[in-house]
Structure formats: C-alpha cells, structure tokens
C-alpha positions as CSV (number, residue, x, y, z in Angstrom):
1,X,118.2,128.3,10.2
2,X,121.1,130.7,11.0
3,X,120.1,134.2,11.8
4,X,123.6,135.6,11.0
5,X,122.5,137.1,7.7
6,X,119.8,139.1,9.4
7,X,122.3,140.6,11.9
8,X,124.6,141.4,9.0
9,X,121.7,143.1,7.2
10,X,121.4,145.5,10.2
11,X,125.2,145.9,10.4
12,X,125.4,144.0,13.7
13,X,127.5,141.2,15.0
14,X,125.7,137.9,15.6
15,X,124.1,137.7,19.1
16,X,123.6,141.5,19.5
17,X,121.0,142.4,22.2
18,X,117.5,143.7,21.6
19,X,118.5,147.3,22.3
20,X,121.2,147.2,19.7
21,X,118.8,145.7,17.2
22,X,116.2,148.4,17.7
23,X,118.9,151.2,17.5
24,X,120.4,149.8,14.3
25,X,116.9,149.4,12.7
26,X,115.9,152.9,13.7
27,X,119.0,154.4,12.2
28,X,118.8,152.5,8.9
29,X,115.1,153.0,8.6
30,X,115.6,156.8,8.7
31,X,118.1,156.4,5.8
32,X,116.2,154.0,3.6
33,X,112.6,155.0,4.3
34,X,110.8,155.4,0.9
35,X,109.5,158.9,2.0
36,X,113.1,160.0,2.4
37,X,114.9,157.9,-0.2
38,X,112.6,157.1,-3.2
39,X,115.2,155.1,-5.1
40,X,114.5,151.4,-6.0
41,X,117.6,150.2,-4.2
42,X,116.5,152.1,-1.0
43,X,113.1,150.5,-1.1
44,X,114.6,147.0,-1.4
45,X,117.0,147.8,1.5
46,X,114.1,149.1,3.5
47,X,112.2,145.8,3.0
48,X,115.2,143.8,3.9
49,X,116.0,145.7,7.2
50,X,112.3,145.5,8.2
51,X,112.3,141.8,7.7
52,X,115.5,141.3,9.6
53,X,114.3,143.5,12.5
54,X,111.0,141.5,12.8
55,X,112.7,138.2,12.7
56,X,115.4,139.1,15.2
57,X,112.9,140.6,17.6
58,X,110.6,137.6,17.4
59,X,107.7,139.4,15.7
60,X,108.0,137.1,12.7
61,X,109.4,133.6,12.4
62,X,112.5,133.0,10.3
63,X,111.8,131.2,7.0
64,X,112.7,127.5,6.9
65,X,113.1,127.2,3.2
66,X,114.1,129.5,0.4
67,X,112.1,129.1,-2.8
68,X,113.0,130.8,-6.1
69,X,110.8,133.9,-6.2
70,X,110.6,133.9,-10.0
71,X,109.5,130.3,-10.3
72,X,107.0,130.4,-7.6
73,X,105.5,133.6,-8.9
74,X,105.3,132.1,-12.4
75,X,103.4,129.1,-11.1
76,X,101.0,131.3,-9.3
77,X,100.4,133.7,-12.1
78,X,100.4,131.3,-15.1
79,X,101.2,132.3,-18.7
80,X,98.5,134.9,-19.0
81,X,99.3,136.8,-15.8
82,X,99.9,140.6,-16.1
83,X,103.5,141.7,-16.8
84,X,103.5,144.3,-14.0
85,X,102.8,141.7,-11.3
86,X,106.3,141.8,-9.8
87,X,106.2,145.6,-9.6
88,X,102.8,145.5,-7.8
89,X,104.2,142.9,-5.4
90,X,107.2,145.0,-4.6
91,X,105.0,148.0,-4.0
92,X,102.8,146.0,-1.7
93,X,105.9,144.8,0.3
94,X,107.1,148.4,0.6
95,X,103.7,149.5,1.8
96,X,103.6,146.8,4.5
97,X,107.1,147.5,5.5
98,X,106.3,151.2,5.9
99,X,103.2,150.3,8.0
100,X,105.3,148.0,10.3
101,X,108.0,150.7,10.7
102,X,105.3,153.3,11.5
103,X,103.8,151.0,14.1
104,X,107.2,150.5,15.6
105,X,107.8,154.2,15.8
106,X,104.3,154.6,17.4
107,X,105.0,152.0,20.0
108,X,108.4,153.5,20.9
109,X,106.9,157.0,21.1
110,X,104.2,155.7,23.5
111,X,106.8,153.9,25.6
112,X,109.0,157.0,25.8
113,X,105.9,159.1,26.6
114,X,104.9,156.8,29.5
115,X,108.5,156.9,30.8
116,X,108.6,160.7,30.6
117,X,105.3,160.9,32.5
118,X,106.6,158.5,35.1
119,X,109.7,160.8,35.6
120,X,107.7,164.1,35.8
121,X,104.8,163.1,37.9
122,X,104.1,161.5,41.3
123,X,106.6,161.1,44.2
124,X,109.6,160.9,41.9
125,X,109.1,164.5,40.6
126,X,108.3,165.7,44.1
127,X,111.6,164.4,45.4
128,X,113.5,166.1,42.6
129,X,111.8,169.4,43.4
130,X,112.6,169.1,47.1
131,X,116.2,168.2,46.4
132,X,116.5,171.1,44.0
133,X,115.6,173.5,46.8
134,X,117.9,171.8,49.3
135,X,120.7,171.8,46.7
136,X,120.3,175.5,46.0
137,X,120.4,176.3,49.7
138,X,123.5,174.2,50.3
139,X,125.2,175.7,47.3
140,X,124.4,179.3,48.5
141,X,125.8,178.3,51.9
142,X,129.0,176.9,50.5
143,X,129.6,180.0,48.3
144,X,128.7,182.4,51.1
145,X,131.0,181.0,53.7
146,X,134.0,181.6,51.4
147,X,133.6,185.3,52.3
148,X,132.9,184.8,56.0
149,X,135.5,184.6,58.8
150,X,136.7,181.1,60.0
151,X,136.4,179.1,63.2
152,X,139.5,178.1,65.1
153,X,138.9,175.1,67.4
154,X,141.6,173.5,69.6
155,X,142.5,169.8,69.3
156,X,145.5,167.5,69.8
157,X,147.3,164.9,67.7
158,X,147.0,161.3,69.0
159,X,148.2,159.3,66.1
160,X,149.9,159.9,62.7
161,X,150.0,157.5,59.7
162,X,153.3,158.2,58.0
163,X,152.6,156.0,55.0
164,X,151.8,158.7,52.5
165,X,149.0,159.0,49.9
166,X,148.9,161.5,47.1
167,X,146.6,164.4,46.4
168,X,145.4,165.5,42.9
169,X,148.4,167.8,42.8
170,X,150.7,164.9,43.6
171,X,151.4,166.3,47.1
172,X,152.5,163.7,49.7
173,X,149.6,163.1,52.2
174,X,149.4,161.6,55.7
175,X,146.5,160.9,58.0
176,X,146.3,162.6,61.4
177,X,144.0,161.3,64.1
178,X,143.1,163.6,67.0
179,X,141.8,163.6,70.5
180,X,138.4,164.6,69.3
181,X,138.1,161.3,67.4
182,X,138.5,163.1,64.1
183,X,141.0,162.2,61.3
184,X,142.4,164.5,58.6
185,X,144.4,164.0,55.4
186,X,147.1,166.7,55.4
187,X,149.9,167.5,53.1
188,X,153.6,168.2,53.8
189,X,153.6,166.4,57.2
190,X,156.3,167.7,59.5
191,X,157.9,166.4,62.7
192,X,156.8,169.7,64.3
193,X,153.2,168.6,64.3
194,X,153.4,165.1,65.7
195,X,156.7,165.3,67.6
196,X,157.3,168.7,69.2
197,X,153.9,170.4,69.3
198,X,151.0,168.1,69.2
199,X,148.4,170.7,70.0
200,X,146.9,172.6,67.1
201,X,143.9,174.6,65.9
202,X,141.5,173.4,63.3
203,X,140.7,176.3,60.9
204,X,137.2,175.6,59.6
205,X,134.6,177.3,57.5
206,X,132.0,179.5,59.2
207,X,128.7,177.9,58.3
208,X,129.4,174.1,57.9
209,X,132.6,174.0,60.0
210,X,134.4,172.2,57.2
211,X,138.1,171.8,58.0
212,X,140.5,173.9,55.9
213,X,143.8,173.8,57.7
214,X,145.5,172.5,60.8
215,X,147.5,175.2,62.6
216,X,150.3,173.7,64.7
217,X,150.8,175.7,67.9
218,X,154.5,176.4,68.3
219,X,156.4,178.5,70.8
220,X,156.9,181.3,68.4
221,X,154.6,180.8,65.3
222,X,151.7,178.8,64.0
223,X,152.5,176.5,61.1
224,X,149.5,175.6,58.7
225,X,148.9,172.2,57.1
226,X,146.3,172.0,54.3
227,X,143.4,169.5,54.8
228,X,142.5,167.4,51.7
229,X,139.5,165.3,50.7
230,X,137.0,167.5,52.4
231,X,133.9,169.1,51.0
232,X,135.6,172.5,51.3
233,X,138.7,171.4,49.3
234,X,136.3,170.1,46.5
235,X,134.2,173.2,46.5
236,X,133.5,173.6,42.8
237,X,132.7,169.9,42.2
238,X,130.3,169.7,45.2
239,X,128.4,172.8,44.2
240,X,127.9,171.5,40.7
241,X,126.6,168.2,42.0
242,X,124.3,169.9,44.4
243,X,122.8,172.0,41.6
244,X,122.0,169.0,39.3
245,X,118.4,168.6,40.6
246,X,117.8,172.3,39.8
247,X,119.3,171.8,36.4
248,X,117.1,168.8,35.9
249,X,114.0,171.0,36.4
250,X,115.4,173.7,34.2
251,X,116.0,171.3,31.2
252,X,112.8,169.4,31.7
253,X,111.9,167.8,28.4
254,X,111.8,164.7,26.3
255,X,115.6,164.6,25.8
256,X,118.4,162.2,26.8
257,X,120.1,164.9,28.9
258,X,116.9,165.3,31.0
259,X,116.8,161.5,31.6
260,X,120.5,161.4,32.6
261,X,120.3,164.3,35.0
262,X,117.1,162.9,36.5
263,X,118.8,159.5,37.2
264,X,121.9,161.3,38.6
265,X,119.7,163.3,40.9
266,X,117.6,160.4,42.1
267,X,120.4,157.8,42.6
268,X,123.5,159.9,43.3
269,X,123.0,163.5,44.2
270,X,120.2,162.9,46.7
271,X,122.3,160.4,48.6
272,X,125.3,162.8,48.5
273,X,123.2,165.6,50.0
274,X,121.9,163.4,52.7
275,X,125.4,162.3,53.6
276,X,126.6,165.9,53.6
277,X,123.8,167.0,56.0
278,X,124.3,164.2,58.4
279,X,128.1,164.4,58.4
280,X,129.6,166.4,61.3
281,X,126.1,167.8,62.1
282,X,126.1,170.0,59.0
283,X,122.3,170.2,59.2
284,X,122.6,171.8,62.7
285,X,125.3,174.2,61.5
286,X,123.1,175.3,58.6
287,X,120.0,175.9,60.8
288,X,122.1,178.0,63.2
289,X,124.1,179.7,60.4
290,X,127.3,178.4,61.8
291,X,127.0,179.7,65.3
292,X,126.5,176.1,66.7
C-alpha cells in the first residue's frame, strides 16, 4: 500500500527521512494536541498525524485494507448497541494517541538528556575546558601585541609569482618567496622589491612574530608592502574563533546553540589552535613572550 498519504498528512514530500518525519510530527502535535486545542477537528487531526507518524517510523504496520468504519461498527454493535458508541471510540483513540505522543516526547527527552550528559562530562568536556583556557591566553596575546613594538628581521627575495590573486578589498596580490624559505602574499607588487632592491625587512608582531609588512630596503627610503592571509591580518576573526570554547562553557545548557558551539570547538577551533601554536614556532614565542 502506498505511504504517500501519510507523508501528506504530515505535510512532507514522499520519501522524507526519519529526522524530517519526527520534526514534522512534533510541530503538528504541538498545534493539534487536545490539551492545547480541544476542538473536535483538532482531535481528529491529532489522531491522523499520530497514526501517520507511527506508520512512517515503523512503529505500526500500514493497513492492508480499508473497511467502512460505520458498517463494521454496526456489525460489531448490533441493533441494540448504545448510541454513544462512536463518541466513546473517538475518545479512546484520542487517549491512546495522547499516550503515544507523550511516550515519544519522553523518549526524545531521554535521548537529548543522554546526549547532553555525553557533551558535558568525561574527556570531551575536559578538552573543551582546556581549549577555553588556551583560547583566552592566545586571544589576550593577540590583543596585547597590537600595543607593543614590532620586530624587524632581515630577509631577501628569491622568487616572485607575478600572477596576481585578490584580497578581500579587491587589491591585486602576488606571492614573494624568500631566502629564509618563507612565502608572503603581498599587495601592490612593485619592481623596486624584486628588481632593484631584493633585500627587505619583515615587520612582525612582538609576541607571535606574525608578519605585518615587508619593508624594501632602498638607497634613500624604505617602501612597505602589506602582508595578507596571515593571522595578524585576520585579527578579529581569529580572536572570535579562539574564544568559542570559552563561549561554549558560558552558554552551557540544553540548547541548540550550546550544541553548535560545542561541535565547532571540538572539530574546528581546537584544530585551528593547534595549527596556530605549531606554525612558525608560535608556542615558543608565547612561552618567551616574543623575545625568542
């Protein structure tokens, strides 16, 4: 027997997955539940959506034949049956539908509670707490070094890729490779850097030694070239990401936002922080407060 009419009852397209079925049933049950909507039409709708939900989730087999309810009821009751038999039958169906819906709510609550306990206990929560502390330390370091003097380290251009890329501000970018086996994305490439004066200074932040600009060493003046795609150039975004574990702890609760932040911390931010600490010996710069 086709199940399309049951999908239609829940307002779904045929073949919708189990998650969509549960979501649609939960939404419609809140609307047509007899405790919230006592009208007769709402009760009938509640019975129908409960039946559709149970059939589509496999909790109840789909009927193979459709028998006229009035005729079958008449045969069962006989000529001397009470007149209010149909009303009693409907009340019984509503009661059973309510019980099934309450059981479903209870199961979902227990599943959500188990998942919440899984996220907030054991090694997963310990990792979140550790990464929150590390994230705060890194964020404080990134903010602090904005007010500290810069390092100037000498280097020399060995190769330039003149095929340009583009920054967020639509500036033309080029790649500069150096004698120290480092490469930089810089804007407004000029012949002065790779043709006349290949020696330059790398202007970098104090604590993490993140590159800010390349200063070409000319005969009379120094010409700066801004470095793109570094942690320093994406300062605000990086700090926000590093603080997500701390925000996860701050909003701890049975909410969708807590779950999203927890997943971001576990599978995104922690990896980013590890990459940041290992890249260019940031961990050593942090331990020595930028003096190394």
